[in-house]
PDB file of N, CA, C and O in Angstrom:
ATOM      1  N   MET A   1     -24.301  12.011 -10.825  1.00  0.00           N
ATOM      2  CA  MET A   1     -23.164  12.197  -9.942  1.00  0.00           C
ATOM      3  C   MET A   1     -22.616  10.830  -9.540  1.00  0.00           C
ATOM      4  O   MET A   1     -23.378   9.901  -9.275  1.00  0.00           O
ATOM      5  N   THR A   2     -21.331  10.719  -9.500  1.00  0.00           N
ATOM      6  CA  THR A   2     -20.669   9.470  -9.164  1.00  0.00           C
ATOM      7  C   THR A   2     -20.726   9.230  -7.659  1.00  0.00           C
ATOM      8  O   THR A   2     -20.480  10.146  -6.874  1.00  0.00           O
ATOM      9  N   PRO A   3     -21.050   7.993  -7.249  1.00  0.00           N
ATOM     10  CA  PRO A   3     -21.091   7.717  -5.808  1.00  0.00           C
ATOM     11  C   PRO A   3     -19.695   7.777  -5.198  1.00  0.00           C
ATOM     12  O   PRO A   3     -18.699   7.478  -5.858  1.00  0.00           O
ATOM     13  N   VAL A   4     -19.643   8.158  -3.961  1.00  0.00           N
ATOM     14  CA  VAL A   4     -18.383   8.248  -3.236  1.00  0.00           C
ATOM     15  C   VAL A   4     -17.929   6.834  -2.882  1.00  0.00           C
ATOM     16  O   VAL A   4     -18.729   6.041  -2.387  1.00  0.00           O
ATOM     17  N   PRO A   5     -16.656   6.504  -3.125  1.00  0.00           N
ATOM     18  CA  PRO A   5     -16.186   5.158  -2.801  1.00  0.00           C
ATOM     19  C   PRO A   5     -16.231   4.901  -1.301  1.00  0.00           C
ATOM     20  O   PRO A   5     -16.032   5.801  -0.485  1.00  0.00           O
ATOM     21  N   VAL A   6     -16.493   3.665  -0.971  1.00  0.00           N
ATOM     22  CA  VAL A   6     -16.541   3.264   0.430  1.00  0.00           C
ATOM     23  C   VAL A   6     -15.110   3.153   0.940  1.00  0.00           C
ATOM     24  O   VAL A   6     -14.269   2.503   0.319  1.00  0.00           O
ATOM     25  N   THR A   7     -14.844   3.784   2.062  1.00  0.00           N
ATOM     26  CA  THR A   7     -13.503   3.703   2.644  1.00  0.00           C
ATOM     27  C   THR A   7     -13.567   2.935   3.949  1.00  0.00           C
ATOM     28  O   THR A   7     -14.587   2.915   4.638  1.00  0.00           O
ATOM     29  N   ARG A   8     -12.466   2.314   4.262  1.00  0.00           N
ATOM     30  CA  ARG A   8     -12.368   1.568   5.513  1.00  0.00           C
ATOM     31  C   ARG A   8     -11.656   2.416   6.550  1.00  0.00           C
ATOM     32  O   ARG A   8     -10.900   3.330   6.218  1.00  0.00           O
ATOM     33  N   SER A   9     -11.908   2.100   7.804  1.00  0.00           N
ATOM     34  CA  SER A   9     -11.188   2.806   8.853  1.00  0.00           C
ATOM     35  C   SER A   9      -9.728   2.368   8.806  1.00  0.00           C
ATOM     36  O   SER A   9      -9.432   1.237   8.421  1.00  0.00           O
ATOM     37  N   PRO A  10      -8.812   3.261   9.198  1.00  0.00           N
ATOM     38  CA  PRO A  10      -7.392   2.915   9.142  1.00  0.00           C
ATOM     39  C   PRO A  10      -7.065   1.729  10.049  1.00  0.00           C
ATOM     40  O   PRO A  10      -7.645   1.561  11.122  1.00  0.00           O
ATOM     41  N   ARG A  11      -6.129   0.925   9.590  1.00  0.00           N
ATOM     42  CA  ARG A  11      -5.702  -0.217  10.395  1.00  0.00           C
ATOM     43  C   ARG A  11      -4.677   0.249  11.418  1.00  0.00           C
ATOM     44  O   ARG A  11      -3.889   1.158  11.158  1.00  0.00           O
ATOM     45  N   ALA A  12      -4.698  -0.365  12.542  1.00  0.00           N
ATOM     46  CA  ALA A  12      -3.722  -0.044  13.579  1.00  0.00           C
ATOM     47  C   ALA A  12      -2.505  -0.945  13.382  1.00  0.00           C
ATOM     48  O   ALA A  12      -2.509  -2.109  13.783  1.00  0.00           O
ATOM     49  N   LEU A  13      -1.475  -0.396  12.765  1.00  0.00           N
ATOM     50  CA  LEU A  13      -0.246  -1.144  12.578  1.00  0.00           C
ATOM     51  C   LEU A  13       0.632  -0.988  13.814  1.00  0.00           C
ATOM     52  O   LEU A  13       0.522   0.006  14.531  1.00  0.00           O
ATOM     53  N   PRO A  14       1.486  -1.946  14.063  1.00  0.00           N
ATOM     54  CA  PRO A  14       2.340  -1.867  15.244  1.00  0.00           C
ATOM     55  C   PRO A  14       3.321  -0.695  15.162  1.00  0.00           C
ATOM     56  O   PRO A  14       3.734  -0.298  14.073  1.00  0.00           O
ATOM     57  N   VAL A  15       3.685  -0.154  16.308  1.00  0.00           N
ATOM     58  CA  VAL A  15       4.683   0.909  16.361  1.00  0.00           C
ATOM     59  C   VAL A  15       6.055   0.250  16.219  1.00  0.00           C
ATOM     60  O   VAL A  15       6.385  -0.682  16.952  1.00  0.00           O
ATOM     61  N   VAL A  16       6.843   0.741  15.275  1.00  0.00           N
ATOM     62  CA  VAL A  16       8.161   0.154  15.021  1.00  0.00           C
ATOM     63  C   VAL A  16       9.192   1.260  14.877  1.00  0.00           C
ATOM     64  O   VAL A  16       8.858   2.412  14.598  1.00  0.00           O
ATOM     65  N   ASP A  17      10.452   0.887  15.073  1.00  0.00           N
ATOM     66  CA  ASP A  17      11.551   1.841  14.889  1.00  0.00           C
ATOM     67  C   ASP A  17      11.806   2.038  13.406  1.00  0.00           C
ATOM     68  O   ASP A  17      11.714   1.099  12.614  1.00  0.00           O
ATOM     69  N   ALA A  18      12.125   3.266  13.043  1.00  0.00           N
ATOM     70  CA  ALA A  18      12.430   3.579  11.642  1.00  0.00           C
ATOM     71  C   ALA A  18      13.740   2.916  11.242  1.00  0.00           C
ATOM     72  O   ALA A  18      14.647   2.762  12.060  1.00  0.00           O
ATOM     73  N   GLY A  19      13.828   2.527   9.981  1.00  0.00           N
ATOM     74  CA  GLY A  19      15.066   1.965   9.463  1.00  0.00           C
ATOM     75  C   GLY A  19      15.314   0.525   9.832  1.00  0.00           C
ATOM     76  O   GLY A  19      16.456   0.068   9.804  1.00  0.00           O
ATOM     77  N   THR A  20      14.265  -0.202  10.179  1.00  0.00           N
ATOM     78  CA  THR A  20      14.411  -1.612  10.532  1.00  0.00           C
ATOM     79  C   THR A  20      13.683  -2.465   9.507  1.00  0.00           C
ATOM     80  O   THR A  20      12.907  -1.967   8.691  1.00  0.00           O
ATOM     81  N   ARG A  21      13.950  -3.740   9.569  1.00  0.00           N
ATOM     82  CA  ARG A  21      13.258  -4.688   8.690  1.00  0.00           C
ATOM     83  C   ARG A  21      11.750  -4.630   8.918  1.00  0.00           C
ATOM     84  O   ARG A  21      10.963  -4.699   7.974  1.00  0.00           O
ATOM     85  N   GLU A  22      11.368  -4.504  10.161  1.00  0.00           N
ATOM     86  CA  GLU A  22       9.938  -4.431  10.496  1.00  0.00           C
ATOM     87  C   GLU A  22       9.295  -3.160   9.927  1.00  0.00           C
ATOM     88  O   GLU A  22       8.145  -3.194   9.488  1.00  0.00           O
ATOM     89  N   SER A  23      10.023  -2.051   9.930  1.00  0.00           N
ATOM     90  CA  SER A  23       9.477  -0.826   9.347  1.00  0.00           C
ATOM     91  C   SER A  23       9.332  -0.976   7.828  1.00  0.00           C
ATOM     92  O   SER A  23       8.408  -0.418   7.234  1.00  0.00           O
ATOM     93  N   ALA A  24      10.244  -1.728   7.200  1.00  0.00           N
ATOM     94  CA  ALA A  24      10.125  -1.989   5.766  1.00  0.00           C
ATOM     95  C   ALA A  24       8.881  -2.831   5.486  1.00  0.00           C
ATOM     96  O   ALA A  24       8.174  -2.593   4.507  1.00  0.00           O
ATOM     97  N   LEU A  25       8.618  -3.804   6.340  1.00  0.00           N
ATOM     98  CA  LEU A  25       7.399  -4.600   6.180  1.00  0.00           C
ATOM     99  C   LEU A  25       6.154  -3.733   6.349  1.00  0.00           C
ATOM    100  O   LEU A  25       5.175  -3.906   5.623  1.00  0.00           O
ATOM    101  N   CYS A  26       6.184  -2.808   7.296  1.00  0.00           N
ATOM    102  CA  CYS A  26       5.056  -1.889   7.480  1.00  0.00           C
ATOM    103  C   CYS A  26       4.879  -0.999   6.254  1.00  0.00           C
ATOM    104  O   CYS A  26       3.752  -0.717   5.847  1.00  0.00           O
ATOM    105  N   THR A  27       5.983  -0.560   5.669  1.00  0.00           N
ATOM    106  CA  THR A  27       5.917   0.249   4.451  1.00  0.00           C
ATOM    107  C   THR A  27       5.238  -0.542   3.338  1.00  0.00           C
ATOM    108  O   THR A  27       4.372  -0.018   2.637  1.00  0.00           O
ATOM    109  N   ILE A  28       5.629  -1.789   3.179  1.00  0.00           N
ATOM    110  CA  ILE A  28       5.042  -2.638   2.145  1.00  0.00           C
ATOM    111  C   ILE A  28       3.546  -2.829   2.401  1.00  0.00           C
ATOM    112  O   ILE A  28       2.747  -2.781   1.466  1.00  0.00           O
ATOM    113  N   ALA A  29       3.165  -3.046   3.659  1.00  0.00           N
ATOM    114  CA  ALA A  29       1.749  -3.216   3.997  1.00  0.00           C
ATOM    115  C   ALA A  29       0.959  -1.936   3.729  1.00  0.00           C
ATOM    116  O   ALA A  29      -0.166  -1.986   3.234  1.00  0.00           O
ATOM    117  N   ASN A  30       1.551  -0.802   4.057  1.00  0.00           N
ATOM    118  CA  ASN A  30       0.877   0.486   3.808  1.00  0.00           C
ATOM    119  C   ASN A  30       0.727   0.741   2.307  1.00  0.00           C
ATOM    120  O   ASN A  30      -0.294   1.271   1.869  1.00  0.00           O
ATOM    121  N   VAL A  31       1.720   0.374   1.530  1.00  0.00           N
ATOM    122  CA  VAL A  31       1.632   0.538   0.081  1.00  0.00           C
ATOM    123  C   VAL A  31       0.523  -0.355  -0.474  1.00  0.00           C
ATOM    124  O   VAL A  31      -0.233   0.071  -1.347  1.00  0.00           O
ATOM    125  N   ALA A  32       0.422  -1.572   0.016  1.00  0.00           N
ATOM    126  CA  ALA A  32      -0.641  -2.472  -0.444  1.00  0.00           C
ATOM    127  C   ALA A  32      -2.017  -1.877  -0.167  1.00  0.00           C
ATOM    128  O   ALA A  32      -2.906  -1.935  -1.017  1.00  0.00           O
ATOM    129  N   THR A  33      -2.191  -1.307   1.015  1.00  0.00           N
ATOM    130  CA  THR A  33      -3.463  -0.674   1.373  1.00  0.00           C
ATOM    131  C   THR A  33      -3.731   0.535   0.481  1.00  0.00           C
ATOM    132  O   THR A  33      -4.851   0.727   0.006  1.00  0.00           O
ATOM    133  N   ALA A  34      -2.704   1.345   0.256  1.00  0.00           N
ATOM    134  CA  ALA A  34      -2.861   2.536  -0.591  1.00  0.00           C
ATOM    135  C   ALA A  34      -3.207   2.147  -2.027  1.00  0.00           C
ATOM    136  O   ALA A  34      -4.023   2.811  -2.667  1.00  0.00           O
ATOM    137  N   LEU A  35      -2.596   1.084  -2.537  1.00  0.00           N
ATOM    138  CA  LEU A  35      -2.891   0.645  -3.901  1.00  0.00           C
ATOM    139  C   LEU A  35      -4.326   0.153  -4.032  1.00  0.00           C
ATOM    140  O   LEU A  35      -4.975   0.391  -5.050  1.00  0.00           O
ATOM    141  N   GLU A  36      -4.823  -0.532  -3.007  1.00  0.00           N
ATOM    142  CA  GLU A  36      -6.228  -0.967  -3.015  1.00  0.00           C
ATOM    143  C   GLU A  36      -7.151   0.244  -3.072  1.00  0.00           C
ATOM    144  O   GLU A  36      -8.126   0.257  -3.823  1.00  0.00           O
ATOM    145  N   THR A  37      -6.840   1.249  -2.282  1.00  0.00           N
ATOM    146  CA  THR A  37      -7.651   2.464  -2.255  1.00  0.00           C
ATOM    147  C   THR A  37      -7.591   3.185  -3.594  1.00  0.00           C
ATOM    148  O   THR A  37      -8.611   3.656  -4.098  1.00  0.00           O
ATOM    149  N   LEU A  38      -6.398   3.272  -4.167  1.00  0.00           N
ATOM    150  CA  LEU A  38      -6.254   3.918  -5.470  1.00  0.00           C
ATOM    151  C   LEU A  38      -7.056   3.189  -6.549  1.00  0.00           C
ATOM    152  O   LEU A  38      -7.667   3.828  -7.406  1.00  0.00           O
ATOM    153  N   ARG A  39      -7.054   1.855  -6.509  1.00  0.00           N
ATOM    154  CA  ARG A  39      -7.835   1.098  -7.489  1.00  0.00           C
ATOM    155  C   ARG A  39      -9.317   1.418  -7.357  1.00  0.00           C
ATOM    156  O   ARG A  39     -10.021   1.549  -8.359  1.00  0.00           O
ATOM    157  N   GLU A  40      -9.787   1.543  -6.128  1.00  0.00           N
ATOM    158  CA  GLU A  40     -11.203   1.862  -5.901  1.00  0.00           C
ATOM    159  C   GLU A  40     -11.517   3.279  -6.375  1.00  0.00           C
ATOM    160  O   GLU A  40     -12.536   3.499  -7.029  1.00  0.00           O
ATOM    161  N   VAL A  41     -10.662   4.227  -6.058  1.00  0.00           N
ATOM    162  CA  VAL A  41     -10.878   5.615  -6.470  1.00  0.00           C
ATOM    163  C   VAL A  41     -10.800   5.728  -7.988  1.00  0.00           C
ATOM    164  O   VAL A  41     -11.558   6.486  -8.593  1.00  0.00           O
ATOM    165  N   ARG A  42      -9.889   4.980  -8.607  1.00  0.00           N
ATOM    166  CA  ARG A  42      -9.694   5.040 -10.059  1.00  0.00           C
ATOM    167  C   ARG A  42     -10.972   4.689 -10.817  1.00  0.00           C
ATOM    168  O   ARG A  42     -11.195   5.180 -11.924  1.00  0.00           O
ATOM    169  N   LYS A  43     -11.802   3.847 -10.226  1.00  0.00           N
ATOM    170  CA  LYS A  43     -13.067   3.461 -10.863  1.00  0.00           C
ATOM    171  C   LYS A  43     -14.013   4.648 -11.023  1.00  0.00           C
ATOM    172  O   LYS A  43     -14.917   4.618 -11.858  1.00  0.00           O
ATOM    173  N   HIS A  44     -13.806   5.684 -10.228  1.00  0.00           N
ATOM    174  CA  HIS A  44     -14.756   6.794 -10.175  1.00  0.00           C
ATOM    175  C   HIS A  44     -14.241   8.081 -10.812  1.00  0.00           C
ATOM    176  O   HIS A  44     -14.878   9.126 -10.689  1.00  0.00           O
ATOM    177  N   VAL A  45     -13.092   8.018 -11.495  1.00  0.00           N
ATOM    178  CA  VAL A  45     -12.551   9.219 -12.140  1.00  0.00           C
ATOM    179  C   VAL A  45     -12.317   8.936 -13.620  1.00  0.00           C
ATOM    180  O   VAL A  45     -12.358   7.791 -14.068  1.00  0.00           O
ATOM    181  N   ARG A  46     -12.068  10.022 -14.373  1.00  0.00           N
ATOM    182  CA  ARG A  46     -11.858   9.874 -15.814  1.00  0.00           C
ATOM    183  C   ARG A  46     -10.602  10.614 -16.255  1.00  0.00           C
ATOM    184  O   ARG A  46     -10.054  11.454 -15.541  1.00  0.00           O
ATOM    185  N   GLY A  47     -10.176  10.265 -17.457  1.00  0.00           N
ATOM    186  CA  GLY A  47      -9.138  10.998 -18.160  1.00  0.00           C
ATOM    187  C   GLY A  47      -7.835  11.182 -17.426  1.00  0.00           C
ATOM    188  O   GLY A  47      -7.220  10.229 -16.947  1.00  0.00           O
ATOM    189  N   ASP A  48      -7.427  12.450 -17.349  1.00  0.00           N
ATOM    190  CA  ASP A  48      -6.138  12.795 -16.778  1.00  0.00           C
ATOM    191  C   ASP A  48      -6.029  12.365 -15.313  1.00  0.00           C
ATOM    192  O   ASP A  48      -4.936  12.058 -14.837  1.00  0.00           O
ATOM    193  N   HIS A  49      -7.137  12.344 -14.613  1.00  0.00           N
ATOM    194  CA  HIS A  49      -7.110  11.930 -13.204  1.00  0.00           C
ATOM    195  C   HIS A  49      -6.675  10.463 -13.081  1.00  0.00           C
ATOM    196  O   HIS A  49      -5.939  10.105 -12.161  1.00  0.00           O
ATOM    197  N   LYS A  50      -7.130   9.628 -14.006  1.00  0.00           N
ATOM    198  CA  LYS A  50      -6.710   8.220 -13.978  1.00  0.00           C
ATOM    199  C   LYS A  50      -5.209   8.112 -14.211  1.00  0.00           C
ATOM    200  O   LYS A  50      -4.523   7.337 -13.545  1.00  0.00           O
ATOM    201  N   ARG A  51      -4.706   8.894 -15.162  1.00  0.00           N
ATOM    202  CA  ARG A  51      -3.265   8.858 -15.430  1.00  0.00           C
ATOM    203  C   ARG A  51      -2.470   9.314 -14.208  1.00  0.00           C
ATOM    204  O   ARG A  51      -1.422   8.745 -13.902  1.00  0.00           O
ATOM    205  N   ARG A  52      -2.951  10.315 -13.525  1.00  0.00           N
ATOM    206  CA  ARG A  52      -2.251  10.780 -12.322  1.00  0.00           C
ATOM    207  C   ARG A  52      -2.269   9.719 -11.224  1.00  0.00           C
ATOM    208  O   ARG A  52      -1.268   9.511 -10.538  1.00  0.00           O
ATOM    209  N   LEU A  53      -3.412   9.049 -11.062  1.00  0.00           N
ATOM    210  CA  LEU A  53      -3.488   7.967 -10.076  1.00  0.00           C
ATOM    211  C   LEU A  53      -2.543   6.830 -10.463  1.00  0.00           C
ATOM    212  O   LEU A  53      -1.923   6.215  -9.594  1.00  0.00           O
ATOM    213  N   ASP A  54      -2.431   6.550 -11.758  1.00  0.00           N
ATOM    214  CA  ASP A  54      -1.496   5.524 -12.225  1.00  0.00           C
ATOM    215  C   ASP A  54      -0.053   5.915 -11.905  1.00  0.00           C
ATOM    216  O   ASP A  54       0.757   5.067 -11.529  1.00  0.00           O
ATOM    217  N   ASP A  55       0.263   7.207 -12.056  1.00  0.00           N
ATOM    218  CA  ASP A  55       1.607   7.691 -11.719  1.00  0.00           C
ATOM    219  C   ASP A  55       1.890   7.518 -10.229  1.00  0.00           C
ATOM    220  O   ASP A  55       2.991   7.122  -9.844  1.00  0.00           O
ATOM    221  N   VAL A  56       0.902   7.812  -9.397  1.00  0.00           N
ATOM    222  CA  VAL A  56       1.057   7.642  -7.947  1.00  0.00           C
ATOM    223  C   VAL A  56       1.265   6.165  -7.621  1.00  0.00           C
ATOM    224  O   VAL A  56       2.092   5.827  -6.774  1.00  0.00           O
ATOM    225  N   ALA A  57       0.523   5.290  -8.285  1.00  0.00           N
ATOM    226  CA  ALA A  57       0.664   3.853  -8.046  1.00  0.00           C
ATOM    227  C   ALA A  57       2.078   3.380  -8.389  1.00  0.00           C
ATOM    228  O   ALA A  57       2.640   2.541  -7.684  1.00  0.00           O
ATOM    229  N   VAL A  58       2.645   3.909  -9.457  1.00  0.00           N
ATOM    230  CA  VAL A  58       4.016   3.531  -9.840  1.00  0.00           C
ATOM    231  C   VAL A  58       4.998   3.955  -8.753  1.00  0.00           C
ATOM    232  O   VAL A  58       5.878   3.179  -8.379  1.00  0.00           O
ATOM    233  N   VAL A  59       4.859   5.163  -8.250  1.00  0.00           N
ATOM    234  CA  VAL A  59       5.755   5.647  -7.196  1.00  0.00           C
ATOM    235  C   VAL A  59       5.620   4.782  -5.942  1.00  0.00           C
ATOM    236  O   VAL A  59       6.622   4.440  -5.314  1.00  0.00           O
ATOM    237  N   LEU A  60       4.397   4.432  -5.579  1.00  0.00           N
ATOM    238  CA  LEU A  60       4.190   3.578  -4.410  1.00  0.00           C
ATOM    239  C   LEU A  60       4.832   2.208  -4.604  1.00  0.00           C
ATOM    240  O   LEU A  60       5.470   1.682  -3.692  1.00  0.00           O
ATOM    241  N   ARG A  61       4.663   1.637  -5.783  1.00  0.00           N
ATOM    242  CA  ARG A  61       5.278   0.325  -6.049  1.00  0.00           C
ATOM    243  C   ARG A  61       6.800   0.389  -5.966  1.00  0.00           C
ATOM    244  O   ARG A  61       7.434  -0.532  -5.450  1.00  0.00           O
ATOM    245  N   VAL A  62       7.382   1.461  -6.468  1.00  0.00           N
ATOM    246  CA  VAL A  62       8.842   1.624  -6.396  1.00  0.00           C
ATOM    247  C   VAL A  62       9.289   1.704  -4.938  1.00  0.00           C
ATOM    248  O   VAL A  62      10.294   1.097  -4.566  1.00  0.00           O
ATOM    249  N   ALA A  63       8.558   2.441  -4.115  1.00  0.00           N
ATOM    250  CA  ALA A  63       8.908   2.548  -2.688  1.00  0.00           C
ATOM    251  C   ALA A  63       8.841   1.180  -2.015  1.00  0.00           C
ATOM    252  O   ALA A  63       9.715   0.832  -1.221  1.00  0.00           O
ATOM    253  N   ALA A  64       7.811   0.411  -2.329  1.00  0.00           N
ATOM    254  CA  ALA A  64       7.672  -0.918  -1.733  1.00  0.00           C
ATOM    255  C   ALA A  64       8.771  -1.853  -2.222  1.00  0.00           C
ATOM    256  O   ALA A  64       9.345  -2.595  -1.425  1.00  0.00           O
ATOM    257  N   LEU A  65       9.071  -1.829  -3.506  1.00  0.00           N
ATOM    258  CA  LEU A  65      10.126  -2.691  -4.038  1.00  0.00           C
ATOM    259  C   LEU A  65      11.490  -2.317  -3.484  1.00  0.00           C
ATOM    260  O   LEU A  65      12.324  -3.190  -3.239  1.00  0.00           O
ATOM    261  N   ASP A  66      11.723  -1.023  -3.284  1.00  0.00           N
ATOM    262  CA  ASP A  66      12.984  -0.573  -2.703  1.00  0.00           C
ATOM    263  C   ASP A  66      13.124  -1.076  -1.265  1.00  0.00           C
ATOM    264  O   ASP A  66      14.183  -1.566  -0.874  1.00  0.00           O
ATOM    265  N   ALA A  67      12.054  -0.953  -0.488  1.00  0.00           N
ATOM    266  CA  ALA A  67      12.080  -1.445   0.894  1.00  0.00           C
ATOM    267  C   ALA A  67      12.291  -2.955   0.911  1.00  0.00           C
ATOM    268  O   ALA A  67      13.037  -3.480   1.738  1.00  0.00           O
ATOM    269  N   GLN A  68      11.629  -3.640  -0.004  1.00  0.00           N
ATOM    270  CA  GLN A  68      11.756  -5.093  -0.071  1.00  0.00           C
ATOM    271  C   GLN A  68      13.180  -5.504  -0.445  1.00  0.00           C
ATOM    272  O   GLN A  68      13.728  -6.439   0.138  1.00  0.00           O
ATOM    273  N   ALA A  69      13.770  -4.823  -1.397  1.00  0.00           N
ATOM    274  CA  ALA A  69      15.132  -5.159  -1.834  1.00  0.00           C
ATOM    275  C   ALA A  69      16.163  -4.804  -0.766  1.00  0.00           C
ATOM    276  O   ALA A  69      17.115  -5.554  -0.548  1.00  0.00           O
ATOM    277  N   THR A  70      15.979  -3.671  -0.104  1.00  0.00           N
ATOM    278  CA  THR A  70      16.936  -3.220   0.904  1.00  0.00           C
ATOM    279  C   THR A  70      17.070  -4.223   2.041  1.00  0.00           C
ATOM    280  O   THR A  70      18.170  -4.466   2.538  1.00  0.00           O
ATOM    281  N   TYR A  71      15.944  -4.805   2.452  1.00  0.00           N
ATOM    282  CA  TYR A  71      15.965  -5.721   3.596  1.00  0.00           C
ATOM    283  C   TYR A  71      15.808  -7.185   3.183  1.00  0.00           C
ATOM    284  O   TYR A  71      15.542  -8.037   4.031  1.00  0.00           O
ATOM    285  N   ALA A  72      15.968  -7.486   1.898  1.00  0.00           N
ATOM    286  CA  ALA A  72      15.891  -8.854   1.378  1.00  0.00           C
ATOM    287  C   ALA A  72      14.641  -9.569   1.873  1.00  0.00           C
ATOM    288  O   ALA A  72      14.707 -10.682   2.395  1.00  0.00           O
ATOM    289  N   ILE A  73      13.512  -8.915   1.699  1.00  0.00           N
ATOM    290  CA  ILE A  73      12.229  -9.472   2.123  1.00  0.00           C
ATOM    291  C   ILE A  73      11.643 -10.242   0.949  1.00  0.00           C
ATOM    292  O   ILE A  73      11.522  -9.711  -0.155  1.00  0.00           O
ATOM    293  N   THR A  74      11.283 -11.493   1.195  1.00  0.00           N
ATOM    294  CA  THR A  74      10.690 -12.302   0.135  1.00  0.00           C
ATOM    295  C   THR A  74       9.234 -11.893  -0.076  1.00  0.00           C
ATOM    296  O   THR A  74       8.610 -11.289   0.796  1.00  0.00           O
ATOM    297  N   ASP A  75       8.712 -12.235  -1.246  1.00  0.00           N
ATOM    298  CA  ASP A  75       7.310 -11.938  -1.535  1.00  0.00           C
ATOM    299  C   ASP A  75       6.390 -12.630  -0.533  1.00  0.00           C
ATOM    300  O   ASP A  75       5.415 -12.044  -0.061  1.00  0.00           O
ATOM    301  N   GLU A  76       6.711 -13.879  -0.214  1.00  0.00           N
ATOM    302  CA  GLU A  76       5.862 -14.630   0.720  1.00  0.00           C
ATOM    303  C   GLU A  76       5.893 -14.006   2.120  1.00  0.00           C
ATOM    304  O   GLU A  76       4.866 -13.935   2.797  1.00  0.00           O
ATOM    305  N   GLU A  77       7.055 -13.565   2.539  1.00  0.00           N
ATOM    306  CA  GLU A  77       7.169 -12.906   3.847  1.00  0.00           C
ATOM    307  C   GLU A  77       6.338 -11.621   3.881  1.00  0.00           C
ATOM    308  O   GLU A  77       5.677 -11.332   4.878  1.00  0.00           O
ATOM    309  N   ALA A  78       6.372 -10.862   2.801  1.00  0.00           N
ATOM    310  CA  ALA A  78       5.588  -9.629   2.721  1.00  0.00           C
ATOM    311  C   ALA A  78       4.090  -9.945   2.739  1.00  0.00           C
ATOM    312  O   ALA A  78       3.326  -9.296   3.454  1.00  0.00           O
ATOM    313  N   ARG A  79       3.673 -10.941   1.953  1.00  0.00           N
ATOM    314  CA  ARG A  79       2.244 -11.317   1.939  1.00  0.00           C
ATOM    315  C   ARG A  79       1.782 -11.783   3.311  1.00  0.00           C
ATOM    316  O   ARG A  79       0.681 -11.452   3.752  1.00  0.00           O
ATOM    317  N   SER A  80       2.625 -12.547   3.975  1.00  0.00           N
ATOM    318  CA  SER A  80       2.284 -13.037   5.306  1.00  0.00           C
ATOM    319  C   SER A  80       2.115 -11.879   6.287  1.00  0.00           C
ATOM    320  O   SER A  80       1.182 -11.878   7.090  1.00  0.00           O
ATOM    321  N   PHE A  81       3.005 -10.902   6.227  1.00  0.00           N
ATOM    322  CA  PHE A  81       2.914  -9.744   7.118  1.00  0.00           C
ATOM    323  C   PHE A  81       1.646  -8.944   6.831  1.00  0.00           C
ATOM    324  O   PHE A  81       0.979  -8.477   7.755  1.00  0.00           O
ATOM    325  N   ILE A  82       1.315  -8.788   5.552  1.00  0.00           N
ATOM    326  CA  ILE A  82       0.106  -8.049   5.179  1.00  0.00           C
ATOM    327  C   ILE A  82      -1.126  -8.768   5.708  1.00  0.00           C
ATOM    328  O   ILE A  82      -2.037  -8.133   6.239  1.00  0.00           O
ATOM    329  N   ARG A  83      -1.159 -10.102   5.565  1.00  0.00           N
ATOM    330  CA  ARG A  83      -2.289 -10.886   6.089  1.00  0.00           C
ATOM    331  C   ARG A  83      -2.408 -10.716   7.605  1.00  0.00           C
ATOM    332  O   ARG A  83      -3.507 -10.553   8.136  1.00  0.00           O
ATOM    333  N   ASP A  84      -1.262 -10.756   8.295  1.00  0.00           N
ATOM    334  CA  ASP A  84      -1.270 -10.588   9.753  1.00  0.00           C
ATOM    335  C   ASP A  84      -1.802  -9.210  10.149  1.00  0.00           C
ATOM    336  O   ASP A  84      -2.573  -9.088  11.101  1.00  0.00           O
ATOM    337  N   CYS A  85      -1.392  -8.186   9.422  1.00  0.00           N
ATOM    338  CA  CYS A  85      -1.861  -6.824   9.727  1.00  0.00           C
ATOM    339  C   CYS A  85      -3.360  -6.697   9.497  1.00  0.00           C
ATOM    340  O   CYS A  85      -4.056  -6.028  10.261  1.00  0.00           O
ATOM    341  N   ARG A  86      -3.851  -7.331   8.456  1.00  0.00           N
ATOM    342  CA  ARG A  86      -5.279  -7.239   8.136  1.00  0.00           C
ATOM    343  C   ARG A  86      -6.133  -8.011   9.117  1.00  0.00           C
ATOM    344  O   ARG A  86      -7.301  -7.680   9.319  1.00  0.00           O
ATOM    345  N   SER A  87      -5.566  -9.035   9.728  1.00  0.00           N
ATOM    346  CA  SER A  87      -6.342  -9.841  10.675  1.00  0.00           C
ATOM    347  C   SER A  87      -6.447  -9.182  12.051  1.00  0.00           C
ATOM    348  O   SER A  87      -7.221  -9.632  12.896  1.00  0.00           O
ATOM    349  N   ARG A  88      -5.687  -8.137  12.275  1.00  0.00           N
ATOM    350  CA  ARG A  88      -5.741  -7.452  13.575  1.00  0.00           C
ATOM    351  C   ARG A  88      -6.956  -6.590  13.687  1.00  0.00           C
ATOM    352  O   ARG A  88      -7.161  -5.942  14.713  1.00  0.00           O
TER     353      ARG A  88
END
């Protein structure tokens, strides 16, 4: 039997208004966290399940890139925000 992946407790992200630059940064940070989790889960599944997880990862990346493009967020700004969220 495959061991259950270790999960982390959810991070407490700041409360922000929807449709703002800050909410787009939160979306990007949440996508980064979800992609990390998907990579960990992907290690423990086979076949069609991996392909489905890959499809989910593509959708998440598109959502993050859309948020980044909409608010002209640079890669460095996004990485900095993610680091700040993780340090809380």
